[in-house]
N, C-alpha and C positions, 0 to 999 in steps of 0.2 A: 827130302823129308826134313833134314836139318834147317833148310831155308823156310819151311813152313813154320817152324817154331819161332822164328824171328819176328819182330814187329812188322816188318815190311812184308814178309810172307803172309802174316795174318791179314794185313791190309789188303793185299791182293785178293785173298780169298773172300774177304768181307765184300769188296767192291764187285765181285763177280755174283754177289747175292747169297753165297753160302760159304761155309768153311768145312774142309775135309775133317771128318771125325778123327781119322788116324793122327791128324796134326796135333791134337791136344790129348790123346790118350795112348798112343803107341800099341793099340790092339783093338780088338772088337769084342762086343758083348752079344751073346746070343739072344735074340728076342724071346721073351716069355710072356705067357698069358697072365694078365693082372685083371682082377675084376674091377669094374667101374668104368664109365664112359669117359672119365678124365684121366685114365691111365697115361702113364709116361710114353711119349713117343718112342724113347729109346727101348721100350719094353712091349712095343706093339701098338700103342695108342696113336691118335690122330695128332699131328704137331699143332701147337697153339697158333703159330703163324705159318701160313701155307702159300703167301704170295712172296714177291721180291721185295727188294729194298732199293732205295735210290742209288743209281750208280754213281761212280766218281773216277775221273774228273767229268765235268760237263762242258760241252762244246756248243757254242751258239752261232748260228750262221751270220747274225749281225755284226759279229766281231770281224769277219773276213775282209771287208773292204779296205780297212786300215792296215791290216797285215799285207794285203796284196799290194798296196800302195808302197809299203816299205820294200818288198821284194822287187817290185818293178823299178824302184828308183836306183837299184844297184848299190845303195849305201846301206850295208847290212850291219857292219860293225861300228862300235862307238869308240873312236880313238881321240878325236878332237872335241868331244863334248856335243851338246845340243840334240836336236831331234827328239825321237820317241823317248830315249833314255832320260834326257833332261826333264821331259814332260812327266815321265813316270816318277822321277826323283822328287820333283816338286809336289806332285799329287800324293805321294806316300807319305812325305815328311807332314803335309797338311792333315792327312787323315789320322795320324799318330800324334799330332800336336808337338812335332819335333822341328828344330830349325833347319836341320839338314838331312839329307839322305844320299847315300852313294850306292848306285845299283851294283850288284856284284854277280859272278858267275854261279854262285851256290851259297847255301848257309855255311857250308864248311870253309869256303874261301873267306866269308864275312868273319868268321871266327879267327882264322889265322891272321888276317889283316888287322883286326881290331886288338888282338893280343900283342902282335908286333908293335903296332902304333902306341899301345899303352905301356910298352917297354919290357914286355916279357922276352928274355933272352936265354941263350944256352946256359944251363946250370941253375936256372931260377926254379922256383916252385909256384904252383898255382892251385888254389884251393877251389874245388867244384864239387858238384853232385855225382855220386855213383849211379844214381837212378836216372839214366839219360840214354839217348842213342849214342852209338859208339863214337861217332864223330867228335863229340865233346872231348873225349879222352884222346883221339887221335890228333886233334889240332894242337893240343898241348905238347904231345910228344913230337909233332913235326917241328915245333920250335926248340926241341932239345931240352924242354923243360919237364918237370915232374908233376903229374896230376895228383894232388893230395886231396882225398876225400873227406869232406864233412859228412857226418851221418844223415840218413833220411829220416824225416819226421813221418811215422806210419799214419798220422792222421791227415797229412796234407800231401804226401808223396814227394815234397820238395826238400831242399836243404834245411836241416834244423839249425837255426842261427846259434843255439846254445852250444853246438859242437865245434864251431869254427875257430875260436881263439886258441883252443889247445892244440890246433894244427898248424899255427903260425910259427915260423922260424925266421933266422935271419936271411933266408933265401927267398922268402915268400915275396911275390911281386904283385899278385892279382887275386881277386875272387871272381869266379864265373858261375853265378847262380843260374839255374836252368828252370824256367817256367814250364816244366814238362806237361805234356798233354794239354797245354794251354791253361795250366794252374798257376796263378801268380804266387811267387815266392814272397815271403814276408821281408820286404825290402828295407824298411826302416831300421831294424836292428842290424841287417847285413851292411847297410851304408854306414851305420855308426861305427861298426867295427872297422870297416875299411878306413874311415876318416881318422880314427884313433891310431892305426897302425900305418897310415900313409900308404894305402893300397889302392890300386886302380879297381874299377868294378865294370866288368863287361857282362852284359846280360845275354845269356843264350835264350832268345825268345823265339827260336826257330819253329816253334809249335804254338806261338802265343799272339797271332795277329789279332789286335783289338782287345785283348785281355787287359783288365783294369785293376789298378792297385790304388785305392784311396783317391780317386779322382784323376789319375794320370795312367797313361797307356804303358803296359809293360814294353821294355826296349828303351824307355825314355828316362828311366829311373836311375841309371847308372852313368858312367862315363861314356860308354858306347852300347848300342843294343844291336843284335844280330838276328836276321830273319831268314827263313828259307821258303823257296817257291817251288820245291820239288813236287812231283806228280800227285801225291797223296795229300798235299797240303791245301788248307782252306783257300788260299790264294796261289793256284797252281799254274806252272808253265813248263812242266817237264823237269828242268833244272833252272835254279836262278836263286839270287838272295839279295840281301840289302844290309847295310849299316845305317843306322840313324844316331844322331847325337845333337847336343846343343853347343858344344865347345868348338868354335871356328878352327882353332889350331888343329885339334885332333882330327876334325873332318878334313882339312886340308891335307893332312898326312895321309889319311885313308884314301883320298882321291889319288894322291901321288903314288902310293904303293901299288894300288891295284891297276895302275895304268903305266906299268913298266918303270916305275920310279921318276916319271916326268914331273918337274917342278910344278907346283899348283899353289895359286893364292899367295898367301904369306909364307908358305913353305917353299923354300928355294933350294934346300939341300945344299950339296957342295958345288952346284952348277946347274947344267940342264937336266942332269940325271941324279938320282940317289938310289939306294937299294929299293928294289921293287920287282913286280911280276906281273903277268897279264891275268887278271881276274875279272876282266870286264863283262858286262851283259851286253847283248846283241839288240838292235833296234826292234826286230820283229818280236822278240821276247817282250820288250817293254811295251809294245803296243797291244800284246795280248793282255798282260797285267793290268794296265791302266784302265781297260774296259771293264774290269771285274770289280772295281772298288765298290760300286753301288750293290752288287750282288753279294759281296763279302759282308757288307753291313747288314743287309736284309737277312742272310742266312745265319749270321751270328745271332740275331734276335731269336730266330727259330730254334737253333740249337739250344740257346740258353733257356728258352721256355719249356723245351722238352726235357732238357736235364734237370730243371727245377721240378718238374713233375716226377721224373724218375727218383730224384733225391728224396722228395716228400713220400713217395709210396714205398721205396725200397727200404727205407729206415724202420718201416713197420714189420719187416720180415726179420725174425730172429736169425742171427748169423751173417746179416749183410750190413755193412758199414760203408755208407757213402763217403766220399772224400770231403774234407773241409777246407774252405779258402779262408785267407786272412780276413779280418773285419773290414767291411766297406770295400770289398773286392769282388770282382766278377770274372770267373773263368770262362773260356770259349770252347773248350772240350774238343780237342783234336782227337782224343779218345775219351770216351766216358768211362770212368773207372770206379771201382768200388773193391772193398776188401771183404774176403770170404772166410768165415770161420767154420770149418767142417764139424766141430763139435756140436753146433746147432743144427746139423744136417745128418744126425745119426752117424758121424764119422766118415761121411762120404768124402773121399779124397778130392782134391781140387781138379785133378785131370778128368775124373768121371763126371764132376759137375760141369766142366767145359763140354764134354761130350753130350751129356744130357740136355744142356741148354742149346747147343747146336742142332740136336735132333729135333728140338721144338721150333726150329726155324730162326734161331737168333745166333748169327755168327759172333764168336767171341774168341778172345785169346788171354794169355797170362801176363802180358806186359813184359818188362825187362827182367833179365836174370842177373846173378851175381858175375857180371862180365869180367870183372878184374881177376877172376880165377880162371879164365879161359885160355890163357896163355899169352895174350897180347902184352900185357905189362911185364910178365916174366921175361919175354923176348927182348923188351925194350931195355930193361935194366940189366940184362946180362950182356948187351952190345958193347963193343969196343968204346963208343962214343960216350954212353952213360957212365961207364966205369971210369972214363978219364974225367967226367965232370963232377961225379959224386963220390965221396968217400965210401969205401965198402961197408963200413958200419951203418952209414945212412941209408944205404940201399937195403941192407938187411933188416934194419929197423922198419924202414917203409913197407917192405914185403910182409912183415909180421903184423904191422899195424892194420892190414885189410881185414884180419880177423876180429877187429874190434866193432865193425860196422853192423851191430846187432839190429839196429832200426831198419837199415836197408835190407838185411837178410829177411825179417819179418815181412817187409813190403813185397820183395820178390817171390816170397813163398805163398802169399795170400792174395794178390791182386787179380782181379779180373777186369778185363777191358773190352769195350765195344766201340767200334770204329765210327767216327763222326757222322758218316753219311746216314747212318740209321737214325740220328737225331733230326734228320730232315725230312722224315716220313710223316704222314698224317698221324695225328694224335691217337686215333684208334689203332694204328700199327705199333706205336710206342707202347700203348697200354698191353700189348701182347708180350713185351719185355717183362713187365712186372708179372703178368699172369703166368708166364713160363716159369720164372723163379719160384713164385708161390707154389705152383704145381710140383716142382722138383722138391721144395721143402716138404711139402705134405707127404710125398711118397718116396722120400729119400732113403727110407729103410729098405725099400724094394731093391735098391741099387748097391747097398753095402755087401 
């Protein structure tokens, strides 16, 4: 049950075509008789949407020959470079308009590598977003650094640039903005702050393939950009990731670190090897990914068109506030999110809204919670290592500062999210999302 409340639990339910009502309410509501042909499905009416939704991920038989060629070759791993991995790196860099790409084992390993290369070390601090998948927190902790949270802008669900500078200390080494749900962060002010304070910028673009910020792709706007190709992602291969960048020296260092520290390009380290680990992608993964580039481009356009329709229609419904992107930017909607105001629904709690929407045939979830109160950070800062690295007063002040994230609290308490595969449905099916929310708004008093 706890897993169903997480983003990935919700994703699994959505890709199966429906979500368990108990996952979003923790109980059941007895059906009641309500007059009217359009009565709520949760109260005995007919669901607005009675069919299924596009499944995810999708496999195409046409991709199989290249994968079989790799398997039959016996050369599956990429240690010396070249082959399918090199082809993928070249193609993905071109797709994003970046100079270089290094294929990785996951988005998590991409973040660890990028921050290490950017100079994040034990005892440093990294400013990032609290509204993100837990891997963003964990990768900073893995480097024995402290994840310091800028607040979340409720209008965008991303890092509020105005909250960054007050978090900078003499230990701050980097800023990690997160393009969550494929929503571009406002990168101009973030980069300006980083430049002013001589900080590295590592973009967590793990949910933002082809998201656009003022004419440039997310992931190419900072020093390094990180991507994930996990099963739920728009460009999936089960597990996989990538780093992109335009600085040759940084990319040489990424290549070296992810390949057991082997010297690469102009980065020779202290000899044949330097510090590193094995975060490599396999050739058969690269073969699957490379064949999905055109599909990604086409499906991104479909998601964006359907999201534009939803945004235009949902903002007409009192109590529904679609997410805003920065000027001249385009989101790619890993999850389509909006904020819910129960006051405009006769006080209907968000958990009952989730259940009512699900009953109408629209799988949905609540997005992320205030994960920094779940025990992970308490465990880290109470550890022997962190106590050695940080003064007790700093750790105490850090723990107390988590209470200041009022924007993020508002976002965690009010967000409703719909998985991206629903945006690949026919427009007539997407219209059912709007119709279902309108129906709940009209009859919300019956659920209170």
